[in-house]
N, C-alpha and C positions, 0 to 999 in steps of 0.2 A: 515631563517632556511632552511637547505637542508637535504633531506632524506639521510640516510647512507645505507651501504650494510650489513644487519644483517642476515647471514645464507644463504648459497648458495641454499639450498633446498626450501627456502621460496621465492615465486615470489615477484619481486620488482617493484614498481611504482615510478619512479623518480619524485620528486615534489619539488616545492619551495613554502614556505608559507610566506606571507607578511602581516603585520597588519598596516592598514592605521591609521592616527591620529584620525579619527572619530570612530575607533574601528572595521571597516569592516575587515574581515579576508579573504584574497585572496590566493587561491591555484592555482598554475600553473603546468600543466603537459603536456609535449611535446610528441606527437606521430605523426610521419610523414608518416604513412602507406597510408593515403588517404588525399586529399587536402580539408578536412573539419575540422570544429572546433565546439566544444560542450560547451555551456555555461549553468551552473547548479547553481541555487540559492537555498540555504536552509535557511529559516527563522526558528529560534528556537521557534516556537509557533504552537500549535495545539489546539484541543478541550479541553485539560486538563487545559489550561490557561483561560478558560471561567469560569463563575460562574452560579450556579443554577438560573434559570429564564432568563439567557442571553446566552443560548446555541446555537450552529450552526453558530456563528460569523466567526470562522476561515475558515470553509468551504464556507460560503457565500462570504467571501472576496476573496477566491481563484477564484470564478466565476467572481467577480467584476474586478479582475485584468486583465481580458481579454476583458473588455468593451472599452478600449482605454484610452489614457492619454491626457494631455492638448495639447501637440504638435503632437500627433498621434491619432486624434479623429476618432470615427467611428468604433472602434474595433481593437484589437491587431493583429488578425490573418492575415488581409490583408497586413499588413506591414511586418510581418515576412515571409509571403509567397513570397512577392516581393524580399526578401533577399535570397530566395532559401530554406527556411524552408519547410520540407516535412510534411504536415498536415495529411496525410493519413496512415502513418506507425509508428506512435508513436514518430516521431522526434520532435514534439512540444507538450507540455502538462503541466499540473500542478496537484498536488495531495495534499490531506490533511490527516493527521493521528492524533492520540491523541497527538503527541509530536512535530511535525514539519509540515511545509507547504513548498513544493518545486515547482520550475518552471524551465523548461529546454527547450532548443532549439538547433538544430544542423543546421548549415548553411555552405556554401562554405567559405573557409578560408579568401577570399578577402572581405567578408562582416562582419568580426568580429567587426570592429569599429561601423558599423551601428547597429548591434545587441546590443552592449553595450549601445549605445545611447538610443535605443528603450527601453531596459530593465530598465535603470536608470530613464527614463522619467516616467515610471509607478510608481516607488518608490517616485520620487520627486513631482509628480503633480496629482496623481490619485484622492485625495479628491477634488481638484479644478475642475476636469473634471467630477466628478460623478453627474449625474442628477437624479431627482426623477423618471423619466421614466426608466432609466437604473437600478436603485436600485430596483424598484418594479418588473421589468421584471425578473431580476436574482433571486429575492426572490421567485417569482412564479416558476421559473425553478427549484430551489433547492427543493421547496415543492413538485413539481411534481416528482422529482427524488426520494424523500423519498417515495412517494406513489408507484412508480414503483419497487424500490429496497427492501423496507422493508414491505410495507403493502399489495401489490398485487402480491407478489412472493411466490411460495411455500417455506416454511421454512424461509422466509425472515425476520421474527421477531426474529430469533435466536440471532443476535448480541445485539439487544436492550434488550432482556430478560437476556442475560449475563450481560450487563451493570447494569441492575436493581437488579439482584439477586446474582451475584458473589461479587460485590463491595459494601461496606457499604455506607450509606447516606453521602454525602459530599466528597467521594473519587473522584478524578479528572477523573476517568474512569467510573463513574457511570451513565453517560449519553452518548448517541450515538454521533459520530462525526458529523453527519448531523443535530443534534439538534431536537427540537420538533416543531410541527406546531404552538403551542401557542407562543413559544419564537421567532420564525421567524416572525410571524405575528405582534408581538409587537415591533420588532426591528425598529429603526429609522435610518436615515442617520447620525444623530449626534452620535448614539451609535457605529455604525461601523467605523465612522471616528475616534472616540476616540480610538477604538481598533487598528486601523491602526497606529495612531501616537504613540501608546505605543509599538507595537511589530514589525512594519515594519520599523525598524531603522537600520542604518549601524552597530551599535554595537550588533545587534541581527541577523546578516547576515553572512553566510559563502558562498563565491562565488568561484566556481571552473571553470577554463577554461582548457579544454583538447582537444588536437588535433594538427593540423599542423598550427603553428603560431609562431611569434617572441615574446619571453617572455618580452623583454624590451619594445617593442611597446605596448603589451597588458597591461603591468603595467602602462605605461603612459596614456593609454586610460581610464583605471579604475580610476586612480587618477583624470583625467580630468572630467569624467562624474559622478563619485560617491563621489569624495573627498569633495564636499561641502554639502553633505547630512547631516543634523543636527543630533548630537548625541541624542539618546533617553534616557529615564529613566533607571537607574540601576535596573535590574529585579531580583527578588528573584526566584530561581529555586525550583521546587517541588522536594521533597526528596523521596527515596525509600519507598514504602508503599504496601507491599504484603498483600492482604486481609486474615484475620484470621477467617476461618470458624470453629466454635467449634463443628459442627456436620454436618451430611449429610442433604442437603436440596434438596427436590424433587419438581419440578414444572411440572405439566401436562398441556399440551396445545392442546385442540382440534382445528383443523385448516383444511383449504381446501387443503389437501395434498394427494398425491396418495398412499403413504405407511407410515407406522409407522416408526419413527426414534428416536434412543436413542443418547443422547449427555452426555458424562461423562466429566465434566470440573473440573480441579484441579488448584488451585493457583500455580504459578510457578515463577522461578527467572526472574529478570529484564534483559534487554539487556546488554550483555557483561559480565555477571557473569559467572564463570566457569561452574556452574551447568547447565547453558543454553545449552551448547554444549553436556553435558551428556544426557539431555533430548531430544535433537535433535537426538542423536543416538537411544534412546528408540523409538521415533516416527518412525524412519526408520525401525528398527527391527520389529515393530509391523505391519506396513501396507505399506511398500515401496517394491512393487514387488509381483508377484504371490506366491512366496514361503515364504513371510513374515508371522509372527506368526498368527496374527488375520485374515488376509485375507485367509490364508490356512485353518484355523480351521472353521471360520464362513461362508465363502463364498463357499469354494470348498469341504471341508470334511463334515461338518454338513449340509451345504446348507440351513441355516436359515436366511442368509442375502444376499442381492443383491450387497452391496457395504460396504466397511469399509475404513475410512480415519482417520489418526491421524496427529495432528498438534501441534507443540510446538511454541507458538507465544510470543515473548519477546518484551515488550515495555520499555520505558525509566525508569519507576518507578515500574513496575510490569509486570508479564507475566501470561499466562495461557496454560495449557496442555489440549488438547481437543481430545476426541475419538468420532467419529461419525459412527454409525452403522445403515444402512437402512435395515429394516426387509422385508422378504418375507411375503405374505399374510398368516395370521394365526399364525405368530410368536409372542413371548412374550417379551415385553421390559425388564421386570425384569430378565428373563432368560438370555438374551443377556448381560445385565449389569453384571450379576453374572459371566458369562464366561470371560468377559473382566477383571473383578476384580481378578479372579483366575490367569489369565495370568500375570497381573501386580504383584501380590503377588509372583508368581513363579520367575519372574525376580528379585524382591527384595531379595528373599531368596537364589536363586542359581546363579543369574547374567546371562548375556548373554555368548555365547561361543566366543572364541577368533576370530573365522572366521566370526561371525556376526559383531563384532566390526570392523574388518579389511575391510569387504565389505562396510560398511557404510563410513568408513574413505576414502576409494578409491573413492566412489561415490561423497562424499562431496568435496574432493579435485578437482575432475574433474569439478564439477559445479562451484566451487569457482574460479578456474583458467580460466574456459571458460568465465566467466564475464570479465576477464582482456583482452579478445580479442576485447572488445567494449569500445569506449570512453564514450558513452552515454547509455541511457536506464537504467532500474532498474537492479542493480547488476553490472553495468558497472564501469569503473574506476573512472569516475567523481563522481558517486553516492557513491562508497565505500569511497573515500577520504572525501567527505562532511559529510557522516554519522559519520565516526570516528572522524572528527574534531568537529562536533556539540556536540556529546555526550561524547567524551573523551578528547577533546582539542588537539588531535594529529592526523593529517591526516594519519600517518603511523601506526596507531594502528591495522590495518588489519593484520600486521605481528604477533602481539601477539595473535590475534584471530586464525590465521592459526596454530601457534605453539601450542596453547592450544588444538586444535582439533587433531592435529597430535600426541600428547602425551597421548590421551585418552586410557584407559585400561578397561578391563572387570570389574575390581574392582571399578574404579571411576563411571562407569555407574550403577553398582549394588548399590553403596552407595547413589547415587542421586535418584535412583528409590525408595529405602527404605525411604528416607527422604521426598520426595515430592509426591509419587504416591501410596505407600502402606498404604492408610489411607481412612477412611470414611468421612474425612473433605473435602467434595466435593459438587458440584452442579450437580444434575441429571435433565436434561431437556428432557421431553418426548413429542414429537409431534405424534399425531395419527389422522387419518381421522375422521372428524366430521360427525357422522352419523345423527345428527340433521339437518344438512343443506341439503335441498332437491334440486334436479335439476329440473328445469321447465319441465313439461311433453311435449313430442313431439306432435306437432299438424299437422305436414305435412303428408299427405297421400301418401306414397311412392309407392303405387300400381298404381298410375296414371303416366303412362310413357309418357313423352313429344314426340311430333311428330318430326321426323327428318326433318330438314329444307332443302331447295334447295341449291345447290352449288352457291357460290358467283362468279360472273364473274370476271375473272382476265384480266386486260388490261396492256400490256407492255407500259412503258413510251416512249414517242417520242424521237428520237435521233436528236440532233441539231449539226450541223457542221458549221465551219467557217474557215477562213484563216487569219492569222496575216500578217502584212506588211512585216515581215522578211521571210515569206514563210512557217512558221510552221502551 
């Protein structure tokens, strides 16, 4: 299948999609601006494919994938670095979300075959190469990551509280991507190996190659190195499940934080729904730029907040619209929540102005097209093609996404605001400084001034000279 030219105003990414007999979906995009090639794997598996009591497996396996394979032992990074992969600027990485796990690397074009061999060996032989030492080491790394990111970070518990209180019991998003300590501690090599054999299969993989390469040679190499990977089980996909909050839910959390912070969280559309783009516009109108509605009112005019942010986050089967307001000392969380609610109601009744919508459309188009200047990285061309292919079955679906956003009007934004945000069916998460937690009293006597020390003697290094046989 080859992409066509649909609309001159919509940016085009020329691609070819090939499906191997084992179900692997290969997408090829040639870009010869630089002599590099980007290889991007998307496995259609994330934390939502786990089960209660067995959480954190998807993210744990992302870590294990970098521990080396049967024919590339001792860690993945040293091999990809030998191939010219840049480990220090995001050129090589892997990430896990609710819905997918991806791995990507950029190397000089001449090393494409080597990289495809290296990547395919991970998929083909990782369970055989996995040792108890590697498994336990990475499990400890993940648990420490959880401590750093969730437990010992100001406001770090936010996402886990959203998982717990926004989604009903049993919802695939009702536990954090990183999992729980209990589930990670209980996990065995046999558990994660079974998870791998179920989801790390060619028929659950979208592989995009983008950059300066020969498409025919690339296809031959993919068939050579990936073609004998065995087909995995037929997977049942999770269906759209927007949480239904029948009333407002308030969760108050005393924590070790410097300032009180309000979070207003609304159930929202899933990825690629038309209302997703309308709520993207609302988020930008409210908090994108100094003159945005909430920033202007709460931060600059009333001066009751130090920062306001708004996010519309769409995942595969559900989304959430989040308003975050950090208060100045002495501010009232309910008062700020009331002002945010009033602004949302105003948008639902009167809608945005035409100029507000056009400003956001211009900004969104700039950001969207800017991503097309890169073959790799988040939002780059390979990432766009893979996301559209995994979730919509069409690598070129970005064109419909672009067209939908371009046709946005003040009326469509108003209608979406009324449907999704002009409601008390929401979650209010309130963080405030825990006054019960005391800081250890200072014991140092700062009136005792240390005596100034003597200068340290500096000695210049000795100079050594010699002469080579050639006279140098």
